[in-house]
N, C-alpha and C positions, 0 to 999 in steps of 0.2 A: 085409851085416849090420853092418859097422863103422859105416857112416853112420847106419843106423837106431838103433844103440845110442847113438851120440853125440847124436842128436836126443832120444832118450828121457832120457838123462842131463841134457841141458840143460833139457828140459821140466820135469823134476823139480826141478832147481835153481831154475828160474824160479818155479815154484809156491811153493817154500819162501821165496824172496826176497820175493815179493809178499805171502805170508802174514805175513811180518814187516813188511813195508812198509805201489795202490791200483793252351722248346718242349717238349712232352711227350716224354719219353725212351722209347725202345723198352725193354720190360721186359728186365732182365738175367736170364739163365738161370743155374741153380745149377751147371752144368758149368763146369769151368775154361776160361778163355779164353786166347788166345795172349798172350804178353807184348808189351810195347811193342817196336818195332824197336830193335836195338842202337844205331843212330845217334841215336835220340831219347834213350835212356838216357844215352849218352855226352854229348849236348848238355846234359842236366840236370846231369851231373857237372861239366862245364866251367863252366857258369854259376854253380853254387853254389860251386865252389871259388874262382872269381874274386871272389865276394861274401863269402867266409868271414871276411876280416879285418873288414869292416864289421859283419857279423852278430855276431861275437865281441865287438866293442866295444859294440854295442847290448845284448847279453846281460849283459855285466859291469855296464853302467849300470843295467839293470833290477834286477840282483841287489843292487846297492849301494843301491837306493832302493825297498825293498819297501813295499807298501801293503796294508792289510787290506781285507776285503770291503766293497764299496760306497764305498770311499774311494780307489779307484785313479785319481785325477784326473790325476796326472802321467803314469802309464803310458798311460792312455787318450789323453791329449793327444799323446804321441809317436806312438802307433799311428795316430791320425787324420791327423797331419801327414805321416807317411811314406806312407800310402795315398793321400792326396790328391796328393802329388807324383808318384805312379805313374799317376794318371789315374782312380782309382776314384771312384765316386759315394759319398760318405761321409756317414753320419748318426751323430751323437753323442748322448749323454745318455739312452740307453734303459736303464731301471732304474738311473738316476743316472749310471753311468759306462760303460755298454755302447756299443760301436762296431760298426756294420754298414757294410760297404763292398761295392759292386757293380761288377763288370767284365763288360760284355756283349761277346760275341764271336760274333755270328751265331746261326743256328738251332742248336738242340741242347738237351741236358738242363741242368738247373740243379743245381749242387752247392753246398752250404753247408759251409764249413770253419771249425772253431772252435778258439780258444785261450782259456783262462781266465787271468786276470791277477792274482788276489789271492794274498797271502802268508799266513804263519802267525804267531801270537803266540808265537814261540819265540826264545830268545837263541842266536844262531849261535856255534858253537865250532870252526869249521873252520880258522880262522886264515888264510883266504884274503886276499890283499891288497885284493880288491874286496868284502870282507864289509861289511855295513851298519854304519855308525858311529853313527847317531842312533836314538833311540826314537821311537815314534809317540804323539802325544797323542790320547787318546780324547775324545769329547764330554763325558764326565764330568770331564775334567781330568787323569785318571790317565795317566801315561806308561808304555808297555809296549815290550818288546823285540819286534822283528819280523824275520823272515827268510823267504826263499824256501826252505822246507824240503820242498817237494813238486814243484819243477821248473816252476812256472807261468811263471817268467821265461824258461825255455827254450821253453815252448809259445808264448809271445807272440813270441819271436824267430823261431821256426820260421814263424809266421804271416806275418811280414814277409818272410822269405826265400821262402816259397811265393808270396806276392803278386808279388814282383819277378820270379821265374823264370817264373811263368805268364804275366805280361804280356809277357815277352821271347819266349815260345814260343807265341804265339797261332796260328801256322801249324800247330801239332801238335794243336790241340783246337778244339772249337766248342761254343757254348752260353753259359751265364751262370755265372760264378764269384762266389759271395758269401763273403767272409771276414768273420768277426765275432769281436770280443774280448768275452768275457763276464766280468762281475764275480762275486764272492762264491760261487765254487764250494765253498770250504771251509765256508761257512755252510749249504750246501745250499739256498740261496735265489736264486742268480743266474739260472739258467735259467728258473725259474718267474717270477722278477721281470721278466725281459724279456718273457715271454709276457703277463703281467698288465699290462705297460706298452704293450701293443698291438703286439707284434712282428709278428703275422700280420694286423693291420689297417692297417698303415702303407703298404701298396702295394709292399713288397719282393717280388721274384720268389719264388714258392713253390718249395720244394726238391723235386726228384725223388729225391735221396738226399743223405746227409750223411756227413761224414768228420771224425774227430777222432783225437787221439793223446795219449799220456801218457808221461812219463818213468818208467822202471822201473830198479831197482837190479840190472840184468843187464849183461853186457858191451856196450860201445859197438860198434855194427855189427850187433847182434842185434835183430830185430824180431819181435814176436808178433802174429799176425793170425789169429784163431781164430773159427770160426762158433759161434753159439748163445750161451747165457747165459755171460757172462764175469765179471760183478761183481754183488755183492749189492745188494739194496735197502737203504735206510737211513732212519732217523728221527732228528731232533734234538729233544729235549724237555727242558723244565725242570720240576722238582718243587720246590714250596715248602712247607716245614713251618712252620706258624704255632704259636708258643708264647706264653709270657708271660715277658718279660725281668725281670731283677733283678740283685741283687748276687751276685757269685761266692761270697760267704761264706754265703749263705742260699738254697741251691738248693731247699729245701723250699717256698719261697714263689714258686717259678717253675714254668713248664712248659718244660723245656729243649729247644729245637729242635736243639741240638748233639748231644744224646744220640739224638734221633729220627733225625737224618740219618745218624749213625754206624750205628745199627741197620739203617737202610734199605740202606746201601751193602753190608753183609754179607748181608742177606736177599735182595737182588736176585740175588745169585749163585746162589741155589738155584732161581731161575726156570729157568735154563738146565739145571742139573744134575738137577733133581728134578721139573720140570713138563713140559718139552718132550720129544718123541721124540728119543732120542739120535742117530737117523739124519737128523734135520732140522737142518742147520747154522744156528746163530744165535750172535750175540755181543751182550752187554750191557756197556757200559763207562760208568763214571762218570768224566767227563773233568775236572770242576771242581766246587768247592764254594765258595759265597759265603756267609759267615756271620761276624758279629761283627767286632770290631776291637781291643778291649782285653782284657788278661789277666784282669781281675777283674769283667767284666761278662758276664752271660748274655744273649744277644741275644733279640729278639722273634721272629726268623725265621731260617731257613736254606734256601738254595737249592742243589739238586743239578742239574748239567747232564749229561744222559744221551745216549748214542748207541747206537742199535740197528742191527744188521745181520741180514739175513734174505733168503731166496730165495722163501718161500711166504707168501701173504697170511694164511693161517690161523695161521701161526707168528707173524707180526707182531701179529695181533689178540690172540693168546693172551698174548704178552709184555706188551702194553699193559694188558690186563685184569688180569694178575697184578701188575703194578706198582701199579695202583690199589688192588688188594686188600691188598697188603703195606703200602702207605702208610696206608690207613685203619686196618688192624689195629694198626700201631705207634702211630698217633695216639690211638686208643681206649685202648690199654694205658697211655699216658702221661697220660691224663686230659684230652685236648683236647676242648672242647665241640663239638657238632655243627656249629655255625656256622663253626668254624675248621678244618674238615677240610682236609688237604693238597690243593693245587691242582696241576693238570698243564697246562702250556702246550706245544702242539705247534708246532714251528718248521720247520726244513728237512726235506724229504722227497724221496725218489726211488725209483722202481721199479728192479728189477734191470736191468742193462744186458745186452742180447742182440744180438749181431752178426747181420746178415742173411747167411745162407749164400751167396746169389747174389752179393752184393757182395764177400764174402771170396774167393770163387772167381774173381772178376773181377780182383781186386787182387793176389792172392798170386803168380801166375806172374811178374808184373812185379817184385815185390819180390825173388823168387828170382833173376831175371835181373840184378838190380841188385847184390844183396849176396852171392849164392851160396846154394845149397840148404841148407847147414848153418847158415846165419845167420837163417833164417826158420822160426819155430815156429808150426805151425798146429793143435797139439793139446796142451793142458795143462789141469789142473783149474781150474774157476772159483775165484775168490778172494773173500775177505770184504771187500776194499776196495770202495769205491763211487764213483759218479760222478753228476752231475746233467745231463751232456751230453744224454742221451736225453730229458729232460723238456721241452726246448725243442721237440722234434718230436712229442711225444706227441699234441697236439691234431690233427696232420695225419697221424699214423700213417706218418711218413716212414721208409723203411728206411735203415740206417746201418751203417758199419763203424768200429770204434774200435780203434786199434792201441796196442801198448805198445812203446816204443822204449828200447833200452838206453842208459844214461848212465854206467855204472860203468867205471872203468879195468879193462881185461881182465886185467892181471896181478894186481890185487887180488882180483878175482873168482876167478881160477884158484887163487890161494894159499889162499883160504878153502875152496874145494872140495877141494883136496888135503889140507887139514887136517881135513876133515869138519865144518866149521863154517859157520854161516850167514854171509852177507856182513856186513861190519862195521857197516854202517849201512843203514837203510831210510828211506823217505819219512817225514817228520814227526820226524826225529831231528835234534838240534842239529849233528851232524856230516855231515848229508846234503850232497852237492855233486854238481854235474854236470861230468863230464869235458869239457873244452873241445872235444875231438874230436867230441863228440856234437852240437855246434851245426850244423856243415855236414852231418853224416851224418843227423841227424834231419830236417833240411830236405829232403835228397834223398829220404828215405823218404816224406815227405808229398807232395812234388812228383810223384814217379812214381806214387803211389797216386791222386792227383787226375787225372793225365793218363790213367791206365788207365781211369778212370771216364768221362772226357770226350773220349777220343781221337776223331779224325775217322774216319768210316766211309764206305766207297764206296757 
């Protein structure tokens, strides 16, 4: 009972942390498989530990040079160079900066392993010696602060560690390994962008299954691998209110889009609280407002950038319909002519992420044998965080498993739990950071998961 209680407690803490924070193969059966042999797991540990210094240096370099979605030119160049040096067949420039690399190792299944590369438009406040020092200039000429506030620098480092370890352990697996670095996950456009740029028409080996992982603000050494729906679906959309600009001293001669956008921000919140079924989880967030520039000028328009999270398609459709209704009602009440009604632009989108139970059952015994039973969580509530990983495989209906890997210092996490508080930072927070111990440990988690799926069989 003590172990069960410990797992329950950690599962609850994980859910809270994330809520604050995000050859033809033989078919895999849903029943649990045997773990990898101890000597194979030990060899993974030896190889990754020997590579830890190099990987940590790469991680620090990625962290110090973050790049926003679809501009990950430097990062992608490093990834391509490292993978070519290992002997992978490398293709660059998919959806601008995406990289796909293939390693063939005889007959067997094909596994695609993904890392996303992009950073966030946030000013880092960690004080780390390898924090980014420069802003990024946008095409508009505006310079913005950028940081890796979601751990994609760790993901990309893990990918390079996985590639090197798998190349060194070809005697332990067979088939085809495809590792790929994806752009623009934060925009919700990267996976779809690669598909639209011909990902599945370029002759790459088609996947039998796929594997991915993400940093989580839980203790280093803890891995969550849970079957079923894990993350919410999402939409990114922009709403533009059109008005009539003018002098700030004469608002009666204008139609003020600033007032309309303010009314909309408040009205949107009633969509969740007064329109949707309270038992149907959903989130509506206004993440940014673009409007005006001068103190004494009422602008012609105002744009709101929204983010929706949902698990059910009917909930998604209801939210979008209600947003349109709210927008139109506010515009009419403010005297906007019919020709200038608010517009809605749909941008990034992904369905809920749902792990394949058979793959999870295939991977988890090896994760437990690697990290210990108390460090692998296979049951916790789905979270409102989202991913676009699964959208790359939607056209092929490829089964996948997506893990969450702890990157928080255990002592900090334990202190917060003891005080009954949430962990001090979550993903997308200016203070988010990856404990350096998570670089080799996260690499090991991904390597043993890949080997569990591609192990040689008699």
